[in-house]
C-alpha positions, -999 to +999 in steps of 0.1 A: +000+000+000+014+035-008+024+058+020-004+082+029+004+118+041+000+124+078-032+137+091-017+156+120-025+190+107-030+209+139-001+229+151+015+209+178+028+240+195-005+258+195-011+271+231-048+276+227-068+243+234-102+239+248-099+219+280-107+182+276-138+166+288-121+141+311-141+136+343-146+107+366-184+110+363-210+130+345-219+150+376-184+165+376-187+177+340-197+212+349-183+214+385-161+245+390-124+239+395-111+242+431-079+257+419-074+292+433-063+304+399-098+301+387-125+324+401-158+306+410-186+321+391-215+300+378-218+265+364-198+278+334-169+302+337-162+332+316-136+331+288-120+359+308-108+332+332-088+315+304-052+325+304-041+346+275-039+321+247-027+326+211-023+304+181+011+302+164-004+319+134-030+343+148-056+357+124-051+393+113-087+398+125-089+379+158-123+376+175-124+405+200-140+394+232-133+427+251-162+449+259-173+472+231-205+487+220-226+463+201-208+431+212-207+406+240-185+414+269-162+390+285-186+387+314-211+374+289-189+344+282-194+317+309-172+288+316-160+266+345-125+260+334-136+232+311-164+244+288-174+279+279-204+294+261-217+328+251-246+335+275-260+365+256-260+346+223-278+317+240-304+341+253-307+358+220-293+391+234-259+392+216-259+426+199-233+414+174-261+393+159-285+422+155-288+436+120-278+470+109-306+495+112-304+503+075-288+483+047-275+502+017-287+498-019-262+502-047-261+534-066-245+530-100-239+555-128-255+542-160-246+548-196-271+533-222-247+539-251-218+518-239-237+493-219-231+456-222-263+436-219-274+400-221-299+375-208-286+344-192-303+313-180-292+303-145-298+266-144-309+262-107-330+230-106-323+220-142-305+188-132-328+180-102-361+196-113-367+206-078-370+244-083-375+270-110-346+282-131-335+318-126-329+343-153-302+370-151-306+403-170-270+416-170-258+451-175-223+462-168-235+484-139-267+467-129-280+431-124-316+419-124-325+383-114-359+368-121-368+341-095-347+330-066-354+293-061-334+271-037-298+266-046-294+301-063-266+310-038-247+278-043-251+281-081-237+316-081-208+306-059-200+277-083-202+299-114-186+331-099-217+352-102-213+379-076-244+382-054-232+416-042-238+430-077-275+422-077-298+453-077-333+438-081-349+404-077-383+398-095-405+368-086-427+355-113-448+338-087-445+336-049-441+300-037-414+276-025-404+268-062-396+303-072-386+319-039-371+292-017-336+307-020-347+342-011-343+340+027-307+328+025-298+353-002-311+382+019-292+371+049-260+367+029-263+402+013-270+416+048-237+401+060-215+415+032-190+440+043-192+461+075-225+479+065-243+451+048-262+453+016-298+450+006-316+444-027-350+454-041-374+424-042-405+426-064-434+403-067-472+400-068-491+410-037-487+374-023-451+385-016-465+401+015-473+367+030-438+355+024-423+386+039-445+381+070-433+345+073-396+354+069-398+381+096-400+353+121-363+345+115-349+373+093-343+407+107-367+433+093-338+454+081-330+428+055-365+431+039-372+468+039-370+470+002-397+445-007-423+458-031-455+443-045-479+450-072-517+444-073-541+432-100-556+462-118-580+471-146-554+490-165-547+478-201-511+490-199-483+471-182-473+486-149-439+501-149-418+490-119-383+501-129-373+528-153-338+542-157-312+551-184-306+515-194-339+496-190-376+499-184-392+469-167-430+465-166-452+438-152-484+421-164-502+400-138-521+368-146-545+348-125-563+315-132-597+318-147-621+317-117-649+304-139-629+273-147-621+269-111-658+271-101-668+244-126-642+220-112-653+202-081-624+178-073-592+198-080-584+222-052-554+235-073-578+252-098-594+274-072-580+309-070-559+313-039-528+330-026-498+320-047-518+316-079-510+351-093-481+349-118-463+376-137-450+384-172-420+409-171-414+431-200-379+445-203-374+473-228-340+488-235-339+524-247-332+531-284-297+543-293-297+575-312-282+575-347-249+592-354-250+630-357-232+646-386-222+682-379-212+687-415-248+681-426-261+705-400-237+733-413-247+726-449-283+732-439-274+766-423-271+757-387-245+773-364-228+751-338-246+754-305-277+744-286-297+735-317-273+706-322-284+692-289-321+697-297-317+677-329-300+649-310-329+648-286-352+643-315-365+679-319-368+698-352-352+733-353-352+763-377-321+769-397-300+799-388-291+809-424-319+794-444-357+797-442-362+760-436-369+736-408-341+711-400-353+677-388-333+651-369-335+627-399-317+653-420-285+653-399-286+619-381-285+582-389-318+564-380-320+554-343-314+518-333-345+504-316-340+491-282-343+453-278-373+440-260-374+408-240-402+390-221-399+367-191-431+347-190-445+324-163-479+307-171-479+280-144-511+262-153-535+257-182-560+277-162-539+308-168-541+304-205-572+324-209-557+353-192-525+353-211-542+348-245-566+377-241-548+403-220-549+437-237-516+446-221-496+427-247-515+439-278-488+464-287-462+436-288-480+414-313-472+413-349-440+432-347-457+464-359-457+487-330-430+470-309-408+441-318-401+415-291-366+400-297-365+372-271-390+354-248-378+332-219-407+308-210-406+297-174-439+280-180-439+242-175-437+220-206-473+207-199-485+243-206-460+252-233-470+222-254-507+230-255-522+242-288-534+274-271-500+284-258-482+275-290-506+297-310-501+325-285-463+323-291-468+327-329-482+362-323-447+375-315-433+377-350-395+372-352-390+365-315-365+339-302-384+316-279-364+299-252-382+273-232-368+270-197-394+247-181-379+215-168-364+197-198-356+159-192-324+162-212-309+187-187-311+161-159-280+145-174-257+175-168-250+185-132-252+222-126-227+219-096-198+202-113-174+208-084-194+188-059-203+162-086-167+155-093-159+150-056-189+127-053-177+106-082-142+104-067-155+094-033-177+068-050-147+052-067-128+051-035-155+037-013-188+030-029-202+015+004-202+049+021-206+070-011-231+052-034-234+063-070-254+095-073-289+090-086-280+110-117-256+083-129-284+059-135-298+084-161-265+087-180-265+049-183-297+049-203-278+059-234-293+093-239-329+082-236-338+116-221-322+135-250-340+113-276-373+118-259-370+156-259-359+160-295-393+164-311-398+172-347-398+209-349-420+209-380-448+196-358-447+228-337-464+258-350-438+279-333-401+271-334-385+271-300-351+261-284-346+244-251-329+264-224-295+252-212-276+261-182-257+294-187-272+299-222-269+336-231-289+359-254-269+390-262-288+423-265-259+447-267-236+454-283-254+449-315-225+431-331-230+402-306-268+402-308-283+367-305-277+333-289-244+324-273-237+288-262-200+293-254-206+290-217-230+261-218-213+231-199-209+199-218-218+164-205-189+148-188-192+110-184-182+094-151-155+075-169-139+108-178-141+120-142-124+088-130-097+092-156-090+126-142-088+110-108-062+085-119-041+111-136-040+132-104-036+104-079-019+073-095-021+053-062-059+056-060-065+022-074-045+003-048-061+025-021-096+016-033-087-021-032-075-018+004-108-003+014-128-030-004-111-056+018-130-042+048-161-056+032-147-089+020-164-113+043-144-143+031-110-129+038-089-143+066-093-122+097-057-128+104-046-114+071-021-087+074-040-053+070-028-018+074-029-010+111-046+021+122-030+035+153-061+052+165-083+020+166-083+002+199-097-031+208-125-014+227-135+005+196-138-027+177-162-043+201-195-047+183-225-033+202-252-058+209-277-038+189-257-045+157-258-082+161-272-099+130-281-064+117-298-063+083-288-038+057-325-030+054-326-017+090-314+019+089-292+041+069-280+077+077-277+099+046-258+132+052-275+155+027-258+187+039-227+190+060-218+227+059-228+256+081-243+290+076-247+291+038-242+267+009-208+264-007-194+247-038-187+215-020-211+214+010-248+222+013-263+233+046-276+210+073-299+180+066-297+144+078-320+119+061-328+088+081-337+060+057-358+032+073-363+015+040-397-003+039-407+015+072-403+050+057-379+078+064-373+108+086-355+142+083-334+159+109-331+196+099-339+207+064-317+235+051-321+252+017-315+228-011-324+197+008-348+185-019-321+189-046-297+169-025-322+141-021-326+140-059-288+140-064-285+111-040-316+090-050-325+102-085-357+119-094-380+090-089-362+078-058-364+111-042-401+113-048-404+079-031-384+091-002-406+122+002-438+101+000-424+079+028-415+107+052-428+098+087-419+132+103-395+160+101-375+173+131-359+208+132-333+218+157-336+256+158-347+286+138-315+295+120-320+297+083-294+271+074-314+244+093-350+249+081-354+271+049-357+240+027-387+228+047-414+245+027-402+230-006-402+195+009-436+199+023-451+214-008-438+185-030-451+159-005-485+177-007-484+175-045-473+138-046-500+127-023-528+150-034-547+121-051-541+096-023-556+092+012-530+103+037-525+121+070-507+154+074-470+150+083-459+160+117-431+187+119-414+189+152-394+220+160-389+250+183-419+272+188-405+300+167-408+277+137-445+275+142-447+312+137-430+309+103-451+279+092-483+295+102-475+327+083-462+307+053-493+286+050-513+317+042-494+315+009-496+278+002-510+248+021-481+226+034-503+198+047-486+194+080-492+195+118-467+212+141-454+198+174-432+218+198-399+202+206-408+209+242-436+183+239-411+157+230-387+163+259-381+135+284-403+142+314-376+126+337-353+155+328-372+178+352-356+164+382-321+160+368-316+132+393-281+122+381-268+156+372-255+180+398-260+210+375-294+228+375-287+242+340-319+229+324-343+225+352-376+241+347-380+274+364-342+280+368-327+312+354-309+293+327-343+280+314-348+315+300-327+304+271-356+282+261-382+307+274-418+297+267-435+320+242-471+331+243-495+316+218-485+280+221-504+250+209-533+241+231-525+211+253-553+190+239-542+196+203-506+188+213-518+156+230-536+145+200-506+151+177-484+133+203-507+103+201-504+103+163-466+106+166-464+077+190-484+056+165-461+067+137-430+058+157-444+024+164-452+018+127-417+028+118-401+003+143-391+031+167-393+031+204-389+068+212-379+102+200-367+126+227-357+162+222-334+179+246-323+216+250-287+225+240-266+257+242-267+277+210-295+302+206-330+305+222-349+273+218-321+251+204-325+214+206-308+181+200-326+148+195-322+111+204-339+084+183-342+049+197-353+019+177-375-009+191-360-042+202-360-069+176-359-107+177-333-126+156-339-159+139-329-178+171-355-160+192-329-138+209-340-103+218-317-077+203-318-042+218-326-014+194-301+010+180-299+046+191-288+077+172-283+111+186-281+144+166-267+174+184-280+202+163-259+233+168-244+235+203-216+239+227-208+207+247-234+206+275-247+181+301-280+173+284-262+163+252-238+140+271-267+125+290-288+119+259-259+104+241-251+077+267-248+044+250-257+057+215-249+037+185-241+068+165-237+104+176-239+130+148-223+160+163-216+194+149-179+204+146-180+239+131-144+249+141-110+233+143-094+227+177-073+259+176-104+281+173-118+276+208-126+313+214-145+315+181-165+284+190-174+299+224-184+332+210-207+315+184-218+287+207-205+260+185-181+231+191-146+223+180-137+190+165-120+177+197-149+189+219-174+170+198-153+138+199-149+141+237-186+144+242-190+111+224-162+095+244-176+107+276-210+093+267-197+059+256-208+063+220-199+036+195-194+058+165-192+096+160-199+114+127-187+150+126-207+175+105-217+212+101-183+224+092-175+260+087-173+269+050-137+281+056-129+243+052-143+239+016-135+202+010-123+187+043-119+201+078-088+203+098-086+175+124-061+156+145-057+119+138-050+111+175-087+118+184-103+099+155-104+064+170-142+060+166-149+090+144-156+099+108-158+132+089-191+137+070-193+146+033-224+156+014-244+126+001-224+102+024-245+072+033-238+052+064-256+019+068-258+004+103-243-028+090-212-008+079-206+011+112-176-011+123-157+000+091-165+037+095-134+049+113-112+025+093-120+043+060-112+078+072-074+076+069-078+067+032-100+096+024-072+121+031-055+109-001-082+127-022-077+160-003-041+160+006-033+192-014-063+210+001-054+199+036-018+211+033-030+244+018-053+250+048-024+244+072+002+265+053-018+295+042-024+326+062-053+323+085-067+357+081-098+342+065-127+367+065-160+349+062-190+368+050-211+344+070-193+347+103-221+366+119-247+339+108-230+310+126 
């Protein structure tokens, strides 16, 4: 086997280290030290009681924990000499988390003559068909984006589209499909620079419902520039933006109410919030023709103000001749400004409105105004109707680009960076990194492409299918028209693996070494590579894994990054696959549905959504729940024709505020249950814990203070009964939520499976998994994790960033591992890494004896748990260059998302 580079990447001389969790008993975990050098304070001690600690390579912008206006003081950081946390942040009172009172809008100087302008299809959702594509209208000094579905941020990061340059966002409809990425986008813009940035958001009046919902977790300052438009009787499009380079107008559509009234069984036909859609008309100003002074002089004009009047289109009287001089006498003809339409006709019940609206009459026939390009966001089921095709023919000479979900686009991943990493990991260890669902489509020999290549002669209107990053140039006129130069090509998996072999020649032998772990027929005495961190105790198989079936349970890490999506890691989501017994979700950050489709394929993801038993959300931060509405809306649509019960969503009470407000926009077909209702009642007494940290009525309980307007006890009791039944049907014994230290109403969860009986009649205890959510190490987490089969623990920061972890109430890698060690956990999976670690986090090999690092789409079957830590050393081979770079480069990394952690 080839030599692998060392994993010991932490600076051995670093003087800052969080104190280890090594205690003789759990009750001593938060007991203050008796040493006189530490001042006794509370159950935690302040970081001020830490000695002055520095890293060998301190950041040029170290976290300042001294008292200053708008930030936490050192007295707010509590610690007992072992574990610290930010008290004000846990209480929701940390002023550094508060938004700026006003967020600035960009003010750009515009020049219509020298402006570069094009339309570009941003292919969000094209490969996964989970959300609407976006359209970028680009000017050199301004940017307009139409629709902001889930994954837009991650897409822009992948393709180097700067979010800070966006001036306006227009929504063609207001629903999870078109606006799912808006909350995260607003938060990211608000965190850019010292002053933050804002953007104008436009949409139909239904946008007010979405804004109300988002206010439950997004500061109001981030949404002060949201603007809506109402249905009106006017026959002219409503102008919403008009400046030197573009005029943007809107025409609103709503489904035919008569059709809806005549339909008894389809609730989707009835007019309701979210049904209003929009057509956006973008008109560029004409460019005046060239002015010829010599012609003006020949007609008797003197140089002066009359030259300017002529250039403005006004006729003037000659100074030397008794004639009128007209602009056409001294100027070339003006070049008409291009006109483009962005059209969203979501259902056939909007066709009557779009076909007969008088607001479009001036654009038909190319007589009054000529439309050059139309981007159709309408679904194919609508575009392919005879009525819609006939309507398209009325725009003479227009280029029609159909951006509804095209089956052929499924074959080309829009996130190539993460797709390449997934392919490499799959080659190295297919057991933990199964083939992405998209690969099964590529093996069908282009069946999708063939199905989509219809005979154009059969269509009354010729169209082209939108492709990711397809451009249509509007200016300069020399480049006018389609531009496919940026459209990505299909890369086969074999090409990706060839690239892997060229970069890492030893990869084949490494993959063979890994495969031996699953070779059941190999001699157990065969000489294998010894891993120094694996002890005999770690290899002892828990009784719950005895005779375990591969159809028992699988953990799928859909998102393993923190704060905001990146090229390689999406935000938090853990999918628990119970196979024939259904599935569960722990947290549901933006893009979770897209990740499900990348892992299981389009049909497999739909099956997984249908089988969801319940969804559990840890806290209200956007990176943990903004994908929830999209998941719930798809489940509603998939099951609309089948008898089914609403799904139970378990979460902190603030989440209910968001869901209640959002459901005024679209029905999510769900029931809400407060995490508080799923806490273990035996926790009240804290019998085996000396600390009173989480006892009801204690001062610390204010971190999870009870809010007014909760669910009535009888309703909660009914939902609890339903949940208990659901758990039993899924083969689960219990689900217990417990409070953790992060922000107000933050929770972790413990899931316990029911006992089973093997073929010999022996009773096998059920497995147990614990998910920490976001937290500092705390007694409730250790207690809940006792004897767990798997602990999925956040590890946002590396070990040398203890002060940052305390200030943000997160955990370091070592702290997370020590929680698992203290609780006697069999296996630990680390996740929720800061995006400063793009591919792989920094960790110390000496602590990894029972631990693994999570990657997006990683799938851990219970039957494979014994091999989990054995594989980790081999994974470093894929990322050795990145790991070395992280260790060697300057650590003055400035994260735009630092305040959102």
